KOLMI-72924 format. One record per residue (C-alpha): y, x, z; residue in one letter. Coordinates in pm, whole numbers, plus 32768, in hexadecimal, padded with zeros to 4 digits. Last residue first. Example, Ala and Ser with C-alpha at 12.3 -4.5 7.8 and 13.67 -1.06 7.14 Angstrom:
2
7F96855782CAS 7E3E84CE830CA 
END
This chain:
113
81F779678425E 80C17A1683A9E 80217B0E8493V 7F697C398404A 80467C3D82CEL 7F617C7181A7F 7F037D9980C6I 7E0A7D6C7FACR 7D207E7D7F31I 7C8B7E2C7DDDV 7B167E5B7DCCG 7A507F9D7DFDF 79707EE67EF7P 79B67D717EE8A 7ACD7C817F4EA 7B9E7D957FEDQ 7C817D7D8118R 7DA27E3F81AFA 7E537DB382DER 7FBF7DC5834CI 80787DCA849AM 7F587E698558K 803A7F8985CCL 7F43807B852DK 7F447FA783F1M 80C17FB283E7L 80B7812B8416E 7FBB815482FCL 808E807D8211I 81C78143826DA 8112828B822AL 80A8820880D4F 8209819A807EN 829182ED80E9Y 818883A08016V 81D782C67EE9L 834B83147F10R 8306848B7F16R 8221846F7DE8R 833B83CB7D27T 833582577CEAF 82DC81B37B9FG 81F080BC7C3DE 820680527DA6G 812180957ECAL 811E7F207F12L 80BB7EC87DAFE 7FA17FC97DBAN 7F1B7F447F05F 7F1F7DE37E7BT 80117CF07F13M 80087BD4800ED 81007AD5809AK 81FB7B247F7FA 833E7AEC8043S 82C17B698191Q 82017C8280E9L 83367D098039R 84027CF58179E 82F37DAC823CL 82E47EBC8133I 845D7EEA8137E 84647EFE82B4S 8352800682B6I 841380CD81AFT 854F80BB8280D 8495813B83B2T 83F0824F82E7L 854782C08275S 857383428118F 866F842F8088R 86DD843A7F1FE 877985857EB7G 863C85FA7E12E 85DF87657DF9I 8520879F7CBBE 83D2884F7CA4M 837B88B47B44I 821E888F7AB8D 81FD871B7AFBE 80A7867D7AF9K 808D85247A62K 802684177B53M 7EC4838F7B37T 7E41847A7C45S 7F4483F67D39L 7EC182917D18V 7D5883047D4FK 7DC083CF7E7EQ 7E6382957F0CF 7D2281CD7EDBA 7C5A82DB7F91A 7D5A82DF80AAI 7D45816480C0L 7BCC816D80E6D 7BEF827E81EEF 7CE581A582B1I 7BD580A182CDS 7BBB7F648208L 7B4D7E0E827FE 7A617D768182L 7A857C108117V 79867AFD80ECE 7A1279E98011Q 7A4478888094D 7BB778BD80DAD 7BF3795F7F88R 7C5E7ACA7F67V 7D387B037E3AS 7D0B7BA37CE8E 7E5F7BFA7C59R 7E017D627C0BE 7CB67CEF7B6EP 
END
């Protein structure tokens, strides 16, 4: 189901930010909870994260929401990826679609080159 794609003849649902927030909460709930808070030396830039996501989408054409968030990342990295996705949607640079309610969320570039 993760690799399910949206066909041209298939009806797709445009997603709202609230749908993405619900999906993000679901991803966070599956992460193990850490008892000790560690300060990480790695710093993230939202601009760099946006650029990384755009590069990944340009090479892959479309990705699932979970693939785009990234697996094995820290909570901080997941939050930055999520904020970058929201910013790209706000700027209308990417689109989020779903083949059916509760289906896999796929992210596409809004304008393909």
